[in-house]
C-alpha positions as semicolon CSV with decimal commas, in nm:
position;residue;x (nm);y (nm);z (nm)
1;X;3,848;2,777;-1,081
2;X;3,524;2,826;-1,270
3;X;3,395;3,174;-1,319
4;X;3,096;3,328;-1,488
5;X;3,165;3,542;-1,816
6;X;2,852;3,732;-1,923
7;X;2,818;3,766;-2,304
8;X;2,615;4,043;-2,446
9;X;2,310;4,021;-2,675
10;X;2,397;4,152;-3,009
11;X;2,066;4,085;-3,235
12;X;1,722;4,114;-3,222
13;X;1,514;3,796;-3,287
14;X;1,258;3,682;-3,547
15;X;1,075;3,362;-3,494
16;X;0,937;3,104;-3,745
17;X;0,669;2,921;-3,557
18;X;0,545;2,558;-3,607
19;X;0,764;2,486;-3,897
20;X;0,701;2,120;-3,969
21;X;1,026;1,912;-4,037
22;X;0,989;1,576;-4,199
23;X;1,110;1,260;-4,048
24;X;1,218;0,951;-4,252
25;X;0,882;0,780;-4,200
26;X;0,652;1,099;-4,305
27;X;0,565;1,205;-3,960
28;X;0,637;1,580;-3,928
29;X;0,760;1,730;-3,607
30;X;0,655;2,108;-3,528
31;X;0,957;2,322;-3,471
32;X;0,987;2,704;-3,352
33;X;1,300;2,861;-3,524
34;X;1,451;3,155;-3,371
35;X;1,686;3,384;-3,590
36;X;1,916;3,657;-3,514
37;X;1,789;3,977;-3,651
38;X;1,863;4,357;-3,688
39;X;1,552;4,608;-3,694
40;X;1,320;4,298;-3,722
41;X;1,504;4,191;-4,043
42;X;1,699;3,847;-4,060
43;X;2,062;3,877;-4,089
44;X;2,178;3,726;-4,440
45;X;2,451;3,501;-4,296
46;X;2,500;3,144;-4,240
47;X;2,489;3,072;-3,853
48;X;2,570;2,770;-3,640
49;X;2,243;2,622;-3,485
50;X;2,135;2,492;-3,136
51;X;1,884;2,213;-3,103
52;X;1,632;2,137;-2,821
53;X;1,387;1,873;-2,841
54;X;1,116;1,846;-2,573
55;X;0,808;1,669;-2,417
56;X;0,736;1,979;-2,223
57;X;0,615;2,238;-2,491
58;X;0,830;2,413;-2,714
59;X;0,642;2,717;-2,605
60;X;0,733;2,675;-2,255
61;X;0,877;3,031;-2,135
62;X;1,063;2,927;-1,822
63;X;1,207;2,616;-1,967
64;X;1,286;2,680;-2,307
65;X;1,183;3,045;-2,460
66;X;1,384;3,279;-2,211
67;X;1,693;3,066;-2,100
68;X;1,756;2,877;-2,439
69;X;1,582;2,984;-2,760
70;X;1,599;3,390;-2,712
71;X;1,941;3,389;-2,491
72;X;2,125;3,201;-2,763
73;X;1,944;3,386;-3,081
74;X;2,040;3,723;-2,957
75;X;2,378;3,587;-2,939
76;X;2,441;3,488;-3,307
77;X;2,274;3,128;-3,317
78;X;1,978;2,987;-3,471
79;X;1,773;2,801;-3,214
80;X;1,541;2,526;-3,322
81;X;1,294;2,419;-3,028
82;X;1,081;2,110;-3,130
83;X;0,794;1,924;-2,996
84;X;0,855;1,554;-2,989
85;X;0,674;1,300;-3,165
86;X;0,329;1,265;-3,062
87;X;0,354;1,583;-2,828
88;X;0,158;1,923;-2,849
89;X;0,174;2,019;-3,244
90;X;0,390;1,740;-3,349
91;X;0,228;1,463;-3,574
92;X;0,267;1,115;-3,451
93;X;-0,060;1,075;-3,260
94;X;-0,048;0,780;-2,983
95;X;0,330;0,732;-3,054
96;X;0,462;0,905;-2,742
97;X;0,567;0,625;-2,470
98;X;0,719;0,878;-2,204
99;X;1,095;0,840;-2,239
100;X;1,073;0,496;-2,411
101;X;1,030;0,613;-2,764
102;X;1,173;0,370;-3,000
103;X;1,200;0,640;-3,302
104;X;1,375;0,926;-3,089
105;X;1,725;0,838;-3,211
106;X;1,619;0,848;-3,572
107;X;1,385;1,155;-3,508
108;X;1,690;1,330;-3,352
109;X;1,923;1,242;-3,661
110;X;1,668;1,353;-3,918
111;X;1,618;1,719;-3,744
112;X;1,990;1,763;-3,708
113;X;2,066;1,694;-4,051
114;X;1,751;1,882;-4,173
115;X;1,900;2,174;-3,985
116;X;2,258;2,134;-4,159
117;X;2,100;2,133;-4,483
118;X;1,919;2,457;-4,453
119;X;2,066;2,790;-4,640
120;X;2,074;2,979;-4,318
121;X;2,293;2,698;-4,143
122;X;2,693;2,669;-4,126
123;X;2,655;2,320;-4,117
124;X;2,733;2,288;-3,734
125;X;2,460;2,178;-3,484
126;X;2,473;2,141;-3,104
127;X;2,205;1,996;-2,891
128;X;2,076;2,116;-2,529
129;X;1,811;2,028;-2,289
130;X;1,723;1,890;-1,949
131;X;1,592;1,568;-1,809
132;X;1,405;1,410;-2,104
133;X;1,565;1,694;-2,304
134;X;1,891;1,508;-2,215
135;X;1,803;1,168;-2,291
136;X;1,690;1,268;-2,649
137;X;2,049;1,406;-2,695
138;X;2,204;1,095;-2,537
139;X;1,987;0,881;-2,803
140;X;2,052;1,098;-3,108
141;X;2,432;1,090;-3,059
142;X;2,434;0,707;-3,075
143;X;2,331;0,744;-3,444
144;X;2,637;0,982;-3,528
145;X;2,480;1,268;-3,705
146;X;2,766;1,401;-3,932
147;X;2,670;1,755;-3,856
148;X;2,642;1,710;-3,482
149;X;2,936;1,906;-3,316
150;X;2,858;1,918;-2,937
151;X;2,611;1,807;-2,694
152;X;2,511;1,967;-2,375
153;X;2,273;1,694;-2,164
154;X;2,141;1,862;-1,841
155;X;2,052;1,645;-1,522
156;X;1,956;1,341;-1,754
157;X;1,988;0,947;-1,678
158;X;2,170;0,749;-1,905
159;X;1,974;0,427;-1,815
160;X;1,603;0,403;-1,768
161;X;1,623;0,091;-1,579
162;X;1,917;0,181;-1,344
163;X;1,843;0,550;-1,266
164;X;1,480;0,617;-1,362
165;X;1,230;0,343;-1,346
166;X;1,374;0,047;-1,161
167;X;1,644;0,183;-0,965
168;X;1,748;-0,080;-0,687
169;X;1,530;-0,320;-0,853
170;X;1,159;-0,212;-0,756
171;X;0,961;0,027;-0,975
172;X;1,035;0,382;-0,887
173;X;0,695;0,490;-0,780
174;X;0,759;0,842;-0,882
175;X;0,725;0,743;-1,220
176;X;0,375;0,660;-1,154
177;X;0,321;1,018;-1,087
178;X;0,512;1,145;-1,382
179;X;0,323;0,945;-1,643
180;X;0,015;1,134;-1,512
181;X;0,193;1,465;-1,570
182;X;0,248;1,355;-1,932
183;X;-0,095;1,249;-1,975
184;X;-0,246;1,567;-1,857
185;X;-0,127;1,742;-2,174
186;X;-0,137;1,433;-2,410
187;X;-0,280;1,475;-2,762
188;X;-0,510;1,161;-2,683
189;X;-0,643;1,367;-2,368
190;X;-0,739;1,674;-2,597
191;X;-0,910;1,414;-2,849
192;X;-1,139;1,272;-2,586
193;X;-1,383;1,519;-2,410
194;X;-1,364;1,449;-2,039
195;X;-1,068;1,262;-2,056
196;X;-0,851;1,554;-1,893
197;X;-1,111;1,520;-1,603
198;X;-1,021;1,151;-1,580
199;X;-0,649;1,216;-1,536
200;X;-0,688;1,553;-1,288
201;X;-0,914;1,360;-1,070
202;X;-0,633;1,083;-1,040
203;X;-0,364;1,318;-0,974
204;X;-0,583;1,512;-0,689
205;X;-0,612;1,131;-0,541
206;X;-0,267;0,979;-0,631
207;X;-0,247;0,857;-0,286
208;X;-0,547;0,652;-0,289
209;X;-0,437;0,537;-0,646
210;X;-0,091;0,405;-0,532
211;X;-0,273;0,222;-0,253
212;X;-0,490;0,039;-0,494
213;X;-0,202;-0,166;-0,646
214;X;-0,147;-0,419;-0,795
215;X;-0,230;-0,236;-1,110
216;X;-0,438;-0,389;-1,378
217;X;-0,427;-0,266;-1,773
218;X;-0,758;-0,102;-1,839
219;X;-0,839;-0,021;-1,501
220;X;-0,604;0,287;-1,430
221;X;-0,681;0,636;-1,536
222;X;-0,397;0,613;-1,782
223;X;-0,628;0,402;-2,003
224;X;-0,734;0,701;-2,155
225;X;-0,383;0,738;-2,293
226;X;-0,318;0,393;-2,408
227;X;0,058;0,436;-2,494
228;X;0,123;0,602;-2,150
229;X;-0,063;0,324;-1,980
230;X;0,142;0,059;-2,182
231;X;0,450;0,233;-2,063
232;X;0,322;0,207;-1,703
233;X;0,282;-0,187;-1,717
234;X;0,650;-0,207;-1,869
235;X;0,801;-0,010;-1,613
236;X;0,572;-0,204;-1,345
237;X;0,605;-0,563;-1,486
238;X;0,940;-0,585;-1,623
239;X;1,156;-0,647;-1,330
240;X;1,432;-0,811;-1,506
241;X;1,666;-0,622;-1,758
242;X;1,533;-0,769;-2,056
243;X;1,509;-0,649;-2,448
244;X;1,280;-0,352;-2,345
245;X;1,525;-0,232;-2,112
246;X;1,819;-0,276;-2,337
247;X;1,670;-0,081;-2,622
248;X;1,878;0,230;-2,703
249;X;1,590;0,469;-2,594
250;X;1,609;0,321;-2,227
251;X;1,977;0,251;-2,207
252;X;2,240;0,438;-2,386
253;X;2,533;0,319;-2,169
254;X;2,562;-0,027;-2,336
255;X;2,625;0,156;-2,676
256;X;2,886;0,397;-2,574
257;X;3,182;0,209;-2,674
258;X;3,064;0,103;-3,001
259;X;2,842;0,385;-3,139
260;X;2,917;0,706;-2,939
261;X;3,108;0,969;-3,169
262;X;3,403;1,166;-3,035
263;X;3,225;1,508;-2,911
264;X;3,286;1,786;-2,692
265;X;3,013;1,761;-2,419
266;X;2,884;1,919;-2,109
267;X;2,724;1,741;-1,839
268;X;2,561;1,943;-1,589
269;X;2,358;1,910;-1,296
270;X;2,327;1,925;-0,916
271;X;2,489;1,665;-0,651
272;X;2,152;1,565;-0,517
273;X;1,987;1,540;-0,852
274;X;1,824;1,184;-0,874
275;X;2,023;1,128;-1,200
276;X;2,360;1,279;-1,073
277;X;2,514;0,912;-1,109
278;X;2,420;0,915;-1,476
279;X;2,565;1,251;-1,548
280;X;2,866;1,186;-1,386
281;X;2,917;0,839;-1,558
282;X;2,838;0,993;-1,886
283;X;3,126;1,244;-1,830
284;X;3,354;0,995;-1,722
285;X;3,322;0,770;-1,992
286;X;3,325;1,029;-2,249
287;X;3,660;1,160;-2,119
288;X;3,821;0,807;-2,088
289;X;3,725;0,688;-2,439
290;X;3,752;1,027;-2,628
291;X;3,996;1,296;-2,706
292;X;3,713;1,597;-2,710
293;X;3,698;1,827;-2,419
294;X;3,446;1,691;-2,184
295;X;3,302;1,941;-1,898
296;X;3,101;1,838;-1,572
297;X;2,974;2,166;-1,402
298;X;2,792;2,083;-1,089
299;X;2,607;2,252;-0,844
300;X;2,478;2,209;-0,483
301;X;2,098;2,168;-0,571
302;X;1,900;1,923;-0,735
303;X;1,905;2,108;-1,091
304;X;2,176;2,360;-1,072
305;X;2,391;2,277;-1,361
306;X;2,258;2,511;-1,597
307;X;2,242;2,821;-1,350
308;X;2,486;3,095;-1,384
309;X;2,799;3,034;-1,204
310;X;2,907;3,315;-0,953
311;X;3,276;3,388;-0,931
312;X;3,388;3,237;-0,607
313;X;3,701;3,453;-0,619
314;X;3,480;3,723;-0,520
315;X;3,306;3,769;-0,211
316;X;2,919;3,702;-0,183
317;X;2,720;4,025;-0,184
318;X;2,673;4,179;0,191
319;X;2,290;4,244;0,103
320;X;2,273;3,878;0,009
321;X;2,464;3,748;0,322
322;X;2,227;3,949;0,523
323;X;1,917;3,796;0,354
324;X;2,033;3,428;0,396
325;X;2,146;3,495;0,782
326;X;1,800;3,668;0,848
327;X;1,585;3,376;0,672
328;X;1,814;3,122;0,893
329;X;1,721;3,302;1,207
330;X;1,339;3,319;1,098
331;X;1,341;2,932;1,010
332;X;1,262;3,015;0,657
333;X;1,599;2,876;0,535
334;X;1,757;2,592;0,769
335;X;2,117;2,415;0,700
336;X;2,078;2,055;0,697
337;X;2,167;1,906;1,003
338;X;2,499;1,705;1,022
339;X;2,477;1,357;0,836
340;X;2,186;1,458;0,640
341;X;2,217;1,427;0,260
342;X;1,857;1,557;0,190
343;X;1,660;1,832;0,302
344;X;1,284;1,788;0,244
345;X;1,077;2,091;0,108
346;X;0,776;2,216;0,254
347;X;0,537;2,259;-0,009
348;X;0,185;2,237;0,149
349;X;0,114;2,597;0,069
350;X;0,165;2,538;-0,303
351;X;-0,118;2,245;-0,315
352;X;-0,436;2,485;-0,321
353;X;-0,277;2,698;-0,573
354;X;-0,186;2,372;-0,779
355;X;-0,557;2,234;-0,755
356;X;-0,705;2,565;-0,830
357;X;-0,510;2,607;-1,183
358;X;-0,594;2,238;-1,243
359;X;-0,948;2,317;-1,201
360;X;-0,950;2,624;-1,423
361;X;-0,790;2,398;-1,693
362;X;-1,058;2,123;-1,670
363;X;-1,332;2,386;-1,698
364;X;-1,147;2,523;-2,025
365;X;-1,125;2,159;-2,161
366;X;-1,136;2,153;-2,536
367;X;-1,006;1,974;-2,853
368;X;-0,769;2,247;-2,917
369;X;-0,397;2,290;-2,794
370;X;-0,330;2,301;-2,411
371;X;-0,389;2,648;-2,247
372;X;-0,104;2,810;-2,053
373;X;-0,329;2,731;-1,719
374;X;-0,196;2,387;-1,749
375;X;0,187;2,439;-1,746
376;X;0,237;2,559;-1,373
377;X;0,063;2,244;-1,284
378;X;0,273;2,008;-1,456
379;X;0,602;2,150;-1,426
380;X;0,605;2,294;-1,086
381;X;0,319;2,136;-0,892
382;X;0,306;1,764;-0,963
383;X;0,690;1,726;-0,993
384;X;0,722;1,832;-0,660
385;X;0,415;1,670;-0,527
386;X;0,511;1,324;-0,631
387;X;0,859;1,310;-0,493
388;X;0,847;1,528;-0,175
389;X;0,804;1,445;0,191
390;X;0,695;1,705;0,425
391;X;0,905;1,740;0,759
392;X;1,071;1,405;0,664
393;X;1,425;1,311;0,763
394;X;1,626;1,084;0,564
395;X;1,954;0,927;0,668
396;X;2,153;0,729;0,444
397;X;2,304;0,407;0,597
398;X;2,504;0,301;0,321
399;X;2,563;0,305;-0,056
400;X;2,329;0,011;-0,118
401;X;2,013;0,222;-0,031
402;X;1,977;0,083;0,309
403;X;1,810;0,379;0,457
404;X;1,612;0,468;0,757
405;X;1,309;0,729;0,747
406;X;1,127;0,892;1,011
407;X;0,820;1,080;0,865
408;X;0,626;1,316;1,084
409;X;0,379;1,420;0,814
410;X;0,341;1,300;0,455
411;X;0,093;1,571;0,316
412;X;0,122;1,493;-0,074
413;X;0,206;1,131;-0,104
414;X;0,249;0,820;0,086
415;X;0,557;0,638;-0,106
416;X;0,891;0,766;0,008
417;X;1,122;0,787;-0,312
418;X;1,435;0,736;-0,100
419;X;1,347;0,402;0,105
420;X;1,045;0,304;-0,099
421;X;0,858;0,246;0,219
422;X;0,499;0,374;0,306
423;X;0,420;0,620;0,562
424;X;0,075;0,736;0,689
425;X;-0,016;1,103;0,736
426;X;-0,051;1,259;1,063
427;X;0,149;0,980;1,258
428;X;0,506;0,943;1,343
429;X;0,660;0,613;1,220
430;X;0,966;0,443;1,248
431;X;1,079;0,213;0,938
432;X;1,305;-0,052;0,933
433;X;1,605;-0,047;0,699
434;X;1,549;-0,236;0,351
435;X;1,771;-0,546;0,347
436;X;2,075;-0,549;0,125
């Protein structure tokens, strides 16, 4: 039985901002380093380290600073949070290709070994991160850094082809929207006056852009970020599994037997997360091949893996139970009807706020670093916008993606991520199952 054990913060925190860590090719990656401290002074000791590498801004409060950096550093770890090559304050302009970055494994290796060589390090480095932050761990592990002692990938795919961009064979069109999320705060956009407005306009008219397919190079808004437009057409055109998909940055599974070290691992996620299959396969493969302890904490939601676990041996709070019962009666919280495997979320009320924050960001467009106004748009707005069907009912017919979808209204997108069929807003349509 899994139970939660709350640890206590024992230290204060001192942060070294934007430490530039050199890679083997001379590119330097910006990293914030969080040290345990007492009364504002570093504690003279050697500490184990935790590394997080991200494409979503190392200063993101909700994703990194609060739950990872401050939490672990106050409990006796040095935490290093790093912007990936070509992102935010790191060098490598024009070298960011979404999750298909050929330098990812080498950069991870070099960063881990740099940390282990520092005077404040005890030589033990573990990694953590969600989604893209999980992928970079997968790839770094394949390079077998001598001082890597544990990994914690959360809700991460282990094959870009099978789980992320070509699941079922066709391009997963949520990746079309995802590339705009990454373009919104790309270094190339900040270097071109007016480029952000191009990306924002496309994000606000995503439905029309999807309907303009087939896409052509140089004729999409992503052309202002050439590396991401190249990635779009790799995802779009490469229907067969080829040398692009077989590279370690896109497919880690094929290298597990020969290159993955015997490390303790925690592979967390939610049962309805789109990458749940990848995380469970990872755990199963490592447990079968290796002797180190492997853990697979799961939760009921899409990304519940890293949330605190409630002690199930104790009854739920009466107050909490009453709130949930009241929410169900009022319709604010509904149980999924029998047979349903997904419950669509209603996010119409978020759209005006998202668009407003985005327009504010466009007005403040400059050549400097992105302002915080852009963060909610990227992390909470578009991610739901690109995936969610309003009041849609998805019923799984079998495990080969034969699905039938009744859509009442599709306020935010036209392409269903489950059945890959097109629905039209303000109309009730019955779609035929996709053939096996």
